[in-house]
C-alpha positions in Angstrom: -0.4 0.1 -0.1 2.7 2.3 0.9 4.3 1.4 -2.4 1.5 2.3 -4.5 1.0 5.8 -2.1 4.7 6.7 -2.9 4.0 5.7 -6.9 0.8 7.7 -7.1 2.5 10.7 -5.2 5.7 10.4 -7.6 3.5 10.3 -10.5 1.2 13.7 -9.6 4.2 15.6 -8.1 5.9 15.1 -12.1 2.8 16.1 -13.4 2.3 19.4 -11.1 5.8 20.2 -12.0 5.7 19.6 -15.6 2.1 21.9 -15.8 4.4 24.5 -13.7 7.0 24.7 -15.9 4.9 24.8 -19.1 3.1 28.0 -17.8 6.7 29.9 -16.9 8.0 29.4 -20.0 4.9 30.0 -22.3 4.4 26.3 -23.1 0.7 26.6 -23.0 -1.3 28.6 -25.3 -1.9 32.0 -23.7 -5.5 31.6 -24.1 -6.0 28.8 -22.2 -4.3 30.4 -19.3 -6.4 33.6 -19.7 -9.6 31.6 -20.0 -8.9 29.9 -16.8 -8.2 33.4 -15.0 -11.5 34.3 -16.3 -9.3 37.1 -18.0 -10.3 38.8 -22.0 -7.6 38.1 -24.6 -7.9 39.6 -28.0 -6.1 38.3 -31.0 -6.1 41.5 -32.7 -3.7 40.0 -35.2 -6.8 37.8 -36.1 -8.8 40.9 -36.6 -6.3 42.6 -39.1 -5.4 39.5 -41.1 -6.6 39.4 -44.8 -9.4 36.6 -45.2 -7.9 32.9 -45.1 -4.9 34.3 -43.8 -3.2 32.3 -41.0 -2.9 33.6 -37.1 0.3 34.8 -36.0 1.3 33.0 -33.0 1.8 36.0 -30.5 -0.6 38.5 -29.5 -0.1 42.1 -31.2 0.0 45.3 -28.4 -1.4 48.3 -29.8 1.3 50.2 -27.4 3.9 48.5 -29.6 2.4 50.0 -32.7 2.2 53.6 -31.3 5.6 53.5 -30.1 6.9 53.2 -33.6 4.5 55.1 -35.6 3.4 58.1 -33.0 7.0 60.1 -33.7 5.5 60.3 -37.5 2.6 62.1 -36.3 2.5 66.0 -36.4 0.3 68.7 -35.1 -1.0 71.4 -37.7 -2.0 74.9 -37.0 -3.5 76.7 -40.0 -4.4 80.2 -40.1 -6.6 82.0 -42.4 -7.7 85.5 -43.0 -11.1 86.0 -41.5 -14.3 85.4 -42.8 -13.2 82.0 -44.4 -15.8 79.3 -43.8 -14.8 75.5 -45.0 -17.7 73.6 -45.9 -18.6 70.2 -48.1 -21.9 69.5 -49.5 -23.7 66.4 -47.8 -25.2 64.0 -49.7 -29.1 64.3 -50.3 -30.9 61.6 -47.9 -28.2 61.8 -45.4 -30.2 61.7 -42.0 -27.4 62.5 -39.9 -24.8 64.6 -41.8 -21.4 64.4 -40.8 -18.9 67.2 -39.6 -15.5 67.9 -40.2 -13.3 67.8 -37.4 -12.1 71.0 -37.6 -15.4 72.7 -37.4 -16.9 75.7 -39.4 -14.6 78.0 -37.4 -11.9 75.7 -36.2 -10.7 75.2 -32.8 -9.9 78.3 -30.8 -11.5 81.1 -32.7 -14.7 82.2 -31.3 -18.0 81.8 -33.6 -19.0 85.3 -33.4 -16.2 87.0 -34.3 -16.0 85.7 -38.2 -13.8 88.5 -39.5 -10.8 87.9 -37.1 -8.2 85.4 -38.4 -9.3 81.9 -38.3 -7.2 79.5 -36.7 -7.4 75.8 -37.5 -6.1 72.9 -35.2 -5.2 69.6 -36.8 -3.5 66.7 -37.4 -1.0 64.9 -40.0 1.7 62.1 -40.7 5.1 62.2 -42.2 5.2 59.6 -45.4 8.8 61.0 -46.6 11.8 61.5 -45.3 11.9 64.6 -47.3 9.0 66.3 -45.1 6.3 65.3 -47.2 3.2 65.1 -44.6 -0.3 63.9 -45.4 -3.2 65.4 -44.0 -7.2 66.5 -44.7 -7.8 69.4 -47.5 -10.0 71.2 -44.8 -7.1 71.5 -42.4 -5.4 74.0 -44.5 -8.1 74.9 -47.0 -7.1 78.5 -47.6 -4.4 79.0 -45.6 -2.3 81.9 -45.5 -0.1 80.2 -42.9 0.9 76.8 -41.6 3.0 75.4 -38.8 4.0 71.6 -38.2 5.0 70.8 -34.7 7.1 67.6 -34.5 6.8 65.0 -31.9 10.0 66.4 -30.6 8.3 69.8 -30.0 10.5 71.6 -33.0 7.7 73.8 -35.0 8.7 74.5 -38.7 6.6 76.3 -41.2 5.2 74.3 -44.3 4.2 75.1 -47.4 1.5 73.7 -49.5 2.1 70.9 -52.6 -0.9 70.1 -53.7 -4.7 69.3 -52.3 -7.9 67.6 -53.7 -11.3 68.8 -52.1 -13.1 65.8 -53.8 -11.5 63.3 -51.5 -10.2 65.7 -48.8 -7.0 65.1 -49.0 -3.6 67.1 -48.9 -0.1 67.3 -49.3 2.1 69.7 -47.2 6.1 69.8 -46.8 8.5 71.2 -44.2 12.1 71.8 -45.7 15.8 71.3 -43.6 14.8 68.6 -41.4 17.0 65.6 -42.2 16.0 62.1 -40.7 12.2 62.8 -40.0 10.2 59.5 -38.8 8.1 57.9 -41.3 4.8 56.4 -41.3 4.3 52.7 -42.7 1.6 53.0 -45.6 -0.7 49.8 -45.5 -3.3 48.5 -48.1 -6.6 50.0 -47.3 -8.6 47.5 -49.4 -7.6 44.4 -47.3 -9.7 45.9 -44.7 -12.4 43.9 -42.7 -15.5 45.3 -40.6 -14.9 44.3 -37.0 -10.9 44.7 -37.4 -9.1 46.2 -34.8 -7.5 49.8 -35.5 -6.1 53.1 -33.5 -6.0 56.4 -34.1 -3.7 59.0 -32.8 -4.1 62.8 -33.1 -4.6 65.9 -31.5 -8.1 66.2 -30.3 -9.1 69.6 -28.8 -5.6 70.6 -28.1 -4.6 67.4 -26.6 -1.7 66.4 -28.1 -0.7 62.6 -29.7 -4.0 61.3 -28.2 -4.6 57.4 -29.3 -7.5 55.5 -29.1 -8.8 52.1 -30.1 -11.7 50.6 -31.8 -12.7 48.6 -34.5 -13.9 49.3 -38.2 -17.7 49.4 -38.1 -18.2 49.8 -41.9 -16.7 50.0 -45.3 -17.6 52.3 -48.3 -19.6 54.9 -46.4 -21.5 57.5 -49.1 -21.4 60.9 -47.2 -20.4 64.1 -49.0 -20.3 62.7 -52.9 -21.9 59.2 -53.6 -20.0 58.8 -56.8 -16.5 59.3 -55.3 -16.8 58.8 -51.2 -15.4 55.2 -49.6 -15.2 56.1 -45.9 -13.8 53.8 -43.5 -16.2 54.2 -40.6 -14.8 53.4 -37.2 -15.9 53.4 -33.2 -12.4 54.5 -32.4 -12.9 58.0 -30.4 -12.0 60.7 -32.5 -12.8 64.6 -31.7 -12.5 67.9 -33.3 -8.5 68.2 -33.8 -8.1 64.4 -35.0 -8.7 65.8 -38.6 -5.6 64.6 -41.2 -4.6 62.0 -38.2 -3.6 58.3 -39.4 -6.0 55.4 -38.7 -3.7 52.4 -38.1 -4.2 48.9 -38.2 -2.7 46.2 -36.1 0.4 45.8 -38.3 1.4 49.8 -37.4 0.2 50.7 -41.1 -1.6 53.5 -42.2 -4.7 52.6 -43.7 -6.7 55.8 -43.2 -6.5 59.4 -43.0 -9.3 60.6 -40.4 -11.6 63.5 -41.7 -15.2 63.4 -40.4 -17.3 62.6 -37.5 -21.0 62.0 -37.4 -22.8 65.2 -35.8 -25.4 63.1 -33.2 -22.8 60.5 -31.8 -19.4 60.8 -30.3 -18.5 57.2 -31.4 -19.0 57.6 -35.1 -16.1 58.7 -37.1 -15.1 58.5 -40.9 -11.6 58.1 -42.4 -10.5 58.5 -46.0 -8.7 55.2 -47.3 -5.0 55.4 -47.5 -5.4 53.8 -51.4 -7.3 57.2 -51.9 -4.1 59.2 -51.3 -1.5 57.0 -52.9 -3.4 56.9 -56.0 -2.9 60.8 -56.4 0.1 61.4 -54.8 2.2 61.8 -58.1 -0.3 64.2 -59.6 0.0 66.4 -56.2 3.6 66.3 -56.4 3.7 67.0 -60.2 0.8 69.7 -60.4 -0.8 70.6 -57.4 -4.3 68.9 -58.2 -6.0 65.9 -59.1 -7.6 65.6 -62.7 -10.0 62.7 -63.2 -12.4 61.5 -66.4 -15.5 62.4 -66.8 -18.3 61.3 -68.7 -21.4 63.1 -67.4 -24.0 60.5 -66.6 -25.5 59.9 -63.4 -25.9 56.2 -62.6 -27.3 53.5 -60.2 -27.2 49.9 -59.7 -28.9 47.2 -61.2 -30.7 45.6 -58.3 -33.8 42.6 -58.2 -36.3 45.1 -57.8 -34.8 47.3 -61.3 -34.6 44.2 -62.8 -37.9 43.1 -62.5 -40.0 46.4 -63.0 -38.0 47.3 -66.5 -37.7 43.7 -67.3 -34.1 43.9 -68.1 -32.3 40.7 -69.2 -29.4 41.5 -67.0 -29.0 41.6 -62.9 -25.7 43.4 -63.0 -24.3 47.0 -64.4 -24.4 50.7 -64.0 -28.0 52.2 -65.4 -28.2 55.9 -66.4 -30.7 57.7 -64.8 -29.6 61.0 -66.3 -27.3 62.7 -69.0 -25.5 66.3 -68.1 -26.5 68.6 -71.3 -23.4 68.7 -73.3 -21.0 66.4 -71.5 -19.5 63.7 -73.4 -22.1 61.1 -72.4 -24.6 63.6 -74.4 -22.3 64.0 -77.2 -21.9 60.4 -77.6 -25.2 59.5 -77.6 -25.7 57.8 -74.1 -29.4 57.9 -73.1 -31.5 57.6 -69.7 -32.2 53.4 -69.4 -29.0 52.6 -70.8 -27.3 49.7 -68.8 -24.0 49.9 -68.9 -22.3 46.3 -68.6 -18.9 46.9 -70.0 -15.9 49.5 -70.3 -13.5 48.9 -72.7 -14.2 44.7 -72.8 -13.8 44.4 -69.1 -17.3 43.8 -67.0 -18.9 46.7 -64.9 -20.8 45.1 -61.9 -21.7 48.4 -60.1 -21.7 52.0 -60.5 -19.0 52.6 -57.7 -16.5 50.3 -59.7 -17.6 52.1 -63.3 -17.3 55.8 -62.0 -13.9 55.0 -59.9 -12.3 53.1 -63.1 -13.7 56.4 -65.2 -12.3 58.9 -62.5 -9.1 57.3 -62.4 -8.1 57.7 -66.2 -7.0 61.3 -67.7 -9.2 63.7 -69.3 -8.8 63.5 -72.8 -8.5 59.8 -73.2 -10.8 57.6 -75.2 -13.5 54.8 -73.3 -15.5 52.5 -75.1 -18.9 51.5 -73.6 -20.8 48.6 -74.3 -24.3 49.3 -73.6 -27.7 47.3 -73.3 -30.2 49.2 -74.9 -34.0 47.8 -75.4 -32.7 44.7 -75.4 -30.2 44.9 -78.1 -26.0 45.7 -77.0 -24.1 48.4 -78.6 -20.7 50.1 -78.3 -20.4 54.2 -77.6 -17.1 55.2 -77.9 -16.6 58.5 -76.0 -13.8 61.0 -75.2 -13.3 61.7 -71.5 -13.9 65.3 -69.9 -12.4 66.4 -66.9 -14.3 66.1 -63.9 -15.6 69.4 -62.3 -14.7 69.9 -59.1 -16.7 70.6 -55.8 -14.7 73.2 -54.4 -16.6 75.9 -53.5 -19.8 74.3 -54.1 -22.7 75.5 -51.6 -25.3 73.4 -49.8 -28.6 73.9 -52.1 -31.3 75.9 -50.7 -34.2 73.9 -49.0 -37.1 73.1 -51.0 -39.3 76.0 -51.5 -42.7 75.5 -49.7 -45.6 74.4 -52.3 -48.0 77.5 -53.1 -51.0 75.0 -53.8 -52.8 72.0 -51.7 -53.1 68.8 -52.6 -55.7 67.1 -54.6 -58.2 65.1 -52.7 -56.9 61.1 -52.2 -58.1 58.7 -54.3 -57.9 54.4 -54.3 -55.0 55.2 -57.0 -53.1 57.6 -54.7 -53.1 55.1 -51.9 -51.7 52.4 -53.5 -48.3 54.4 -54.0 -48.6 56.6 -51.0 -48.8 59.9 -53.7 -50.6 62.8 -53.9 -50.2 64.3 -57.4 -51.3 67.4 -59.5 -50.9 68.7 -63.0 -47.6 70.9 -63.4 -48.9 73.9 -64.6 -46.2 76.9 -65.1 -46.9 78.8 -62.3 -45.5 76.0 -60.2 -42.9 75.3 -62.7 -41.6 78.4 -62.7 -41.6 78.8 -58.8 -40.0 75.5 -58.6 -37.4 76.1 -61.1 -38.2 73.5 -63.4 -36.9 73.4 -67.1 -39.7 74.6 -69.2 -39.4 71.5 -71.3 -40.2 69.0 -68.3 -43.6 67.3 -68.6 -44.8 65.5 -65.9 -46.8 65.3 -62.4 -46.1 67.3 -59.4 -45.8 64.8 -56.3 -47.9 67.3 -53.6 -47.9 64.5 -50.5 -45.9 61.7 -49.4 -47.5 59.4 -47.3 -45.2 58.7 -44.0 -46.3 55.3 -44.1 -46.0 53.9 -47.6 -43.5 52.2 -50.3 -43.2 55.5 -51.5 -41.8 57.0 -48.3 -39.4 54.2 -48.2 -37.9 54.6 -51.2 -36.8 57.9 -50.8 -39.3 59.9 -52.9 -40.1 63.6 -51.7 -42.7 66.0 -51.9 -42.0 68.9 -54.6 -40.3 66.2 -56.8 -42.1 65.8 -60.2 -42.9 62.4 -61.8 -41.9 62.0 -65.3 -42.9 58.2 -66.1 -43.5 55.0 -64.7 -41.8 51.9 -66.1 -41.0 54.1 -69.2 -44.6 55.2 -70.0 -44.9 59.1 -69.5 -47.2 60.7 -67.2 -47.9 64.4 -68.5 -51.4 64.8 -66.1 -52.7 63.5 -63.2 -55.5 61.6 -65.4 -52.7 59.7 -67.0 -51.2 59.1 -63.6 -54.6 57.5 -62.1 -55.6 55.6 -65.2 -52.0 53.8 -65.4 -52.5 52.5 -62.1 -56.0 51.2 -62.3 -54.0 48.4 -64.2 -51.7 47.5 -61.3 -51.9 44.9 -58.5 -50.8 44.5 -54.7 -47.3 43.2 -54.9 -46.3 44.6 -58.9 -42.8 46.8 -58.4 -43.0 50.3 -60.5 -39.7 52.3 -61.6 -40.6 55.8 -61.3 -38.8 58.1 -63.3 -38.3 61.0 -61.2 -36.9 65.0 -61.5 -35.3 66.4 -58.6 -35.8 70.7 -58.6 -33.3 70.7 -55.6 -30.8 68.4 -57.0 -31.3 69.8 -60.6 -31.4 65.6 -61.5 -33.6 62.8 -63.0 -33.4 59.4 -60.6 -35.0 56.3 -60.8 -36.9 54.8 -57.7 -38.6 51.5 -57.1 -41.6 51.3 -55.2 -43.8 48.0 -54.4 -47.5 48.2 -54.9 -49.1 48.2 -51.8 -52.9 46.1 -50.9 -54.7 49.3 -49.4 
């Protein structure tokens, strides 16, 4: 009995000694040890790696990342001679318009003294040892004096190399400082929602503040639906973070912090770093960016649009409107054309087509393969230069309609719309083009599919499923033939946007 007891004791002692030794030397997985202690462990590398990758064995500490990249982050003070305001037009339909980090009058400038010099505070990061610094355009826009403060406390004067208001990116430079620390640039196209990131900046004047969060959304549209591709993050960022880096777990800059939600402190937006690297050469060479332009308004082909218009394809960019005198107009592009290929490369979405066209030089030739009334044809056009958004003011709010809505009918209830004939007086008051024929939408029921589709009071209904609507009688006559569940495509002119749009609406059983 004593021998058996002794043997068991020796075996248990050996096992315990092995486990203790394994823990002390890191032989057991850290996650297992942490789980036993009830600790919370986050594998930041796993969040950062591309899909299908293999997780590194060791965990990443953002303290190590910050220690490497923080010296390349700079504080920027930009002084503008009074009465200058900076704004970007928000995209129509955004219920929560974002704000630029430095606000409308800048940090440190009284709002009631608009004639005083405006001093804005922002952030930037060094991308080249020659002193090149990336930041936001709205940080240095119209600035007469730009001062950069390095991480070691030295302040230097900087000058503007180039800026692109359309993507809110600017390149500035300081001279005479050798061996400057440089931030490594990553590839923002590999980002995934839920990936861990950190932001470094100077919020409210608190220099080199560090916050950590995750990527909340990719491809957010804020100001311009055609070019915007913002990274949304819940990393805490505030006024003064403009132009600062958004960094992945590998210590690479994957975004430039640019805007925040006006209603929440945990929603921020960053310009993808790939958007900056693709235009750096133009900024250095010319000081501005030239983009290709065909002058058409587009939307994706979705199942509802395909069903209502009886399209034979499920992908592509459908033309909603064509700007008069544009390359598209001169080449014969028409509304309802579906662009399915650009130079024999398939087009899957309007975003893809716009980015490919914008990435080409003005004056170059493009071949569009379009599907029109079930038949394919190729249209060749020469690209113009895309107009810049710089200097555009927000459009005025729609004017109140001077006439009451007509009495509701059963047909009005089917779509949740009330309409009336568009007479000359109302057309002139709303500044509707003289040749426009349609009916005025005077009311949109709040609990209707038309409201959900984004149709607004004060717009003009031109067509339904490509059938012209020139009077309220035409509208009601067409609706007599529809049934609950049918999907209709409404062609609408918005006086506020000065643009035609296609909206799909499902007929409801009222």
